[in-house]
C-alpha angles and dihedrals in degrees: 000000000000106000093206091057091045090052090050090051093050090049089051090053093050092046091051091052091053092045094050091049089061091066097082138128091215136053119234094025138038118263114174111154125187116283095000120130090257091054092047092049091050093051090048090052091050089051093051092047093051092046091052088057092055099258122143104247128202140147131217130223097280096043104264104153121213136194113197129202104189120222127229097231129077090245105134096202121088132207109235127200135169140084141230129306100202123091142200117256110287093000132153133270099247107054107101095342091076092062091051096045093045092049092051091048090048091054090050091052096045094045094047094045104037106014122215115013123229092232120043115258124205132184119204130200098201119220099228144352110150104070090222099138108024126036096258138066136218093032091156100048091032091064092045091053096041097247091117130037117216089215089070096058091108093072093065122078133183125229091275093053096255112148116232090231091059093046091048093052091046088056090052100259139098093073122141092222091061119094116284114258100220115097122201096164103075122126094182144341121221123189126191114197144159112260096239087208140075102245100098094044094047092047092044093237121148099201133038117202108203114222098170137016110215126245117254139183127198124197137184110214123195122193115193126195132141126295112225145152112298093213103043104038113091116231091241092056100050130114094196112183092190097058090044091052091045091055090049093051092049089049089054090057094045093050093046092053090048092048093051135201140010089028115094127183131189137182096202108168132035133181128183130197132245082006097201128138096234099042127081105237112256095195138012127191122194137168131235125206112185125175140182136159090235118065095204093052091048093052091048092053093047093049092052090047094052091048089054091049090053090052091050092049093049093048091051095042091243131139118241126204125171136177127199102212100165125042107166116178122215111272128207115217119229111285096214095049089046089053090049091054091049090052091051091051090052092048091050092042093236118157106239144166135200110238151165119253113226089190122074119241140184090253090075091063094045092052088071092062104028141001108291135189138180132209122196131198124196123279115212109252088349091278121154138147085045138094085246091066109128141166119179123245087245091058093042090052093048092053091046090054093052092048092049093050092049093049089049091053094047099042107025100033094034091237094174125075 
């Protein structure tokens, strides 16, 4: 491979990461929520970049953006690679965006070095994965794989009461005349991502080959008491939703420590009403994110936790409501693609390990409709979903090299049956 072209491709990838980071609603971190102006501008920039490289660019009804490099054969199935473009609030510049930038750079390198592939290649900048604005995750890949239906977007609202359907239309999507989201023509899906954990760095491995994506459940819990005057209501006569919620959240931590690894549990978002300093909170809503590599163990933990929450609510004379709005089962990545990645790591003399992903990813949805695989690179100090998120240029380049080699095998050597 021409080293000058490879260097140009790596520079393109790094430039794209910096450019995408500029589309943010906040300073100091990256905030790019679904269907906001920042998200729309970032997707538009991705489109322009792909078009400038000679890719066929289009978007579907929910805003997934594609760049297509047509193959020379009559094979109808395409190899898809990419990741999501949305972020958490005040996140970093690598989560999701790295998979998109590296895929675009890989297409540039392959096209310039080898010309037209035998099998069609496509890169996708997925509309949404994080669940940071609306109470659902994987909206982009979920519509591609048929798990979600864009017609139902009206039932989801953000914290300000804006319906997803309205936000989608305001961003220029959700129109019947736009291309259908569902794909039935995929030969494989490959996702390159930062690890978002400390394993690879601590074990001095350059590449993580994901074998399984862990099971996870997400709940919204609402504790309802009685709002009252903070100065005139005796402590013994209160129905304080905040202290009830606080006890529940502390119980979550205690139980998780007792249960032990690999279970992890997080109460990540909390809202109180009326949220005033001199009023006893009448209601508190908080979220739960609980994960484990074993679905049965995860369900057992969650059932015990909810039973404890019911006991706390009864003892404090509070009302408890909870909604399970994500129930992701553990997903095994494709064995053949995983073996291919391992072979590439050996060929490139890259230290690697097979591993479980504690974080959820779009690849787990794609595995239900086509062979899917994931490649991780190290995250410094395991930090992610933070402005401090960082992966070195050396790591970014190593992951890019593995992705490029795999795409070459699948599309130029016809490495899929």
